[in-house]
C-alpha positions, 0 to 999 in steps of 0.5 A: 347819194344825191338829193334826188335819191333822198327824195325818191327814197323818202317818197318810196318809204311813205308809200310803203306805209301809205295808210299810216302816212295818210293818217299823219298827213290828214292830221296836218291837213286838219290843223292847217285847215283849222288855222287857215279858215279861222285866220281867213275869217278874221282877215275877211272881217278886216277887209270888209271894214277897210274896203267899206271905208275906202269905197266911201271916201272916209279915209280922205276925210277929216271931221271938225267938231265943236269938242274933241272926240276921243274914241277911247273915252267918248262920253268924257270927250263929249262933256269936255268943253275946255279949249272951245274957241272957234265957232263952226260957221261960214267964215271958218269954212272959207278959211278951211277951203284955202288950206293947201291940200284941201279938196273941199269942205262943207258944213252939216246942220243936224237936228233931231226929228220925226219922219213919217212915210207910208203910214210908218214913222220913226225918229232920227237926226236929219242932216242939212247939207250942201247939194254940191257934195253929191259930186263926192265919192261918199255920196255916189251910192244912189239906188234910184233918183238923183242927189239934192238939186237945190239948196232951198227946195224941200227935197230929201235923199233917204237911205235903205237903213231908214226905210228898214226902220220905216218897215219898208224894204227895197224889193229884189231877188234877195228879198224874195225869201224874206217876202215869203216869210213875212206872212204877217205883212209887217213890211212893205216891199217896193222898188227904189224907183217907186219912192222917187217923187213920194212925200215924206213928212218931217216933224220938228219941235221948236222952243218958244221962251215967251211961252215958257215964261207963261208956263212959269207964271201959271198960264195953263194954255201956254205951250213952250214947244210947238211942232212944225211938219215939213213935207219933203219930196224924195228925190233919191234913195241911197244904199246904206247898211245898218250903222255902216260907214256910209250912214255915219258919213251922211246920215239916213236923211239928207235935206238941202242946207238952205232949207234946213236952216229955215226949220226951227228947233228947240234951241240946240241940235246936239249935245256938243252944241248945247255944251257950247251955248254957255261959251257965247260962240254959237255954231251954224254947223254941227260938224264940218267935213273936210276932204283932202285931195290926196290921202297922203296929205291927211296928216299935214292938213290935220295939223293945220286945222289943229293949229287953227284951234279946231277939234278934229277927228280922222277915221283913217288915223283910227284905222291903226287901232282897228288893225291892231284889234284885228291882229289880236283877233287873228292871233286868238283864232290862230291859236286854235289851229296852232294847237291842232298843228301841234297834235299833228306834229306829235303824229309826225314824230310817232310815224317816223319813230315807228318807221325807224323800228321797222327799218332798223336793218335797212338803216344799218345796211345804208350805213354799212355801204357808206351812208353818212349820218347826214344822209340818214337824217336827210331821208327822214327830214325828206319824209317829214317835209313831204308830209308837211307839204302835202298836208299843207296843200290839202289843208288849204283846200280843206280850209277853202271848202269849209269857208265856202260852205260856211259862207254859203250857209251864213249868206243864206240866212242873211238873204232870208233876213233881206240883207245883201250877201257878204264875203266873210272870208279872205285868203291873202297871199301871205296866209297861203304861203305862210301856211305852207312854210309853217307846215313844212317847218313844223314837220321838220322840227317834228322830224329832228328827234327821229332823224337824230335817233336814226343817225345814231343807230350802230350798223353792226347792231342794226344788221343783227336786227331781224 
């Protein structure tokens, strides 16, 4: 008996009991569908995060900070002032730019402030930045206008995230449903181009120690804090998601570095700058962003920066932790589908055992005319493999349809909230091939006992079976 004969016999036997076989295959389909849809969800989340960071250029960037940032203990790392030695200033910036493998480096001035636009206001931390960084990939996400064109003019590039906080939404097809639901007219709907040339009011506070002395001496008219309002002309609008990597890479409000240096402040711009006040080594910049020419050079450049006594943070190296976390998420999600597949495996065992009882005489005839135990096992393994293969293919289709429907429903809700739709599910090639292989392997394991039992049937007793 050839392998082709065994396959034909397996298919014929399954067709003969097609209702029971179909129900067994359906069980495998549901198990594979549950497994693949859940793992595809975890893979989709990982891909969205990875693509967002890659497209923004953050995997080629190293951030130099006054203190060492530890993502595992963020609060402790912010208050750890040990090892502070190198001030973040222009001299350091020039030294960093000379390191082999560094494409560019630029400093960021950061300061808390209040902004007002179209009768709405909110608080934030603005970023003073060199206009030349507009040429880098991370800042080429403009919806309208241009990047900063001068280092001294009062210009501003704002983000869509900031506009949302200012109750302003960029009008588009996705916003149409949100506009209809906004019956209270909470939001103002505009085209991004309409904001170019408008004036944004930036309010900052400055500290006058002499006035503070007056307060301590009982002068009730003394006021140590004063407010400065700076009108800024909006020259560009960036597409920045809520708390997305683009927001973390540049902030919601970008202004020219030279103009930012003229804005008075309360004496420090951030917690890290406050901690360094006692060291007598003032910083000009809150952070320095270093871009490497090749992502492969990132580790080497990081080592060079650390040799200079600098505290550095590279998001690319944190991606290992992110991937490890997603691996755990996928494992948890996959367990649910695996349980469903175990139930389907029990169904395969039941189907094949019932087949043995119905075909005992047929098996006896096969052994009587010279069929070996291996060939008998081959018939049942063939039936199990067909159940696994057909169930896997059907399960992949079922899982894809489920994710398609779930994605459409979720994105419909996202559009109603005025957000851009996202691809929540991702089907990598290893998931497709792995699901097929896993289903067939599980089916063959489930067929081990029925096949062994069929092979042990005594042909004489089997021929007496009626």
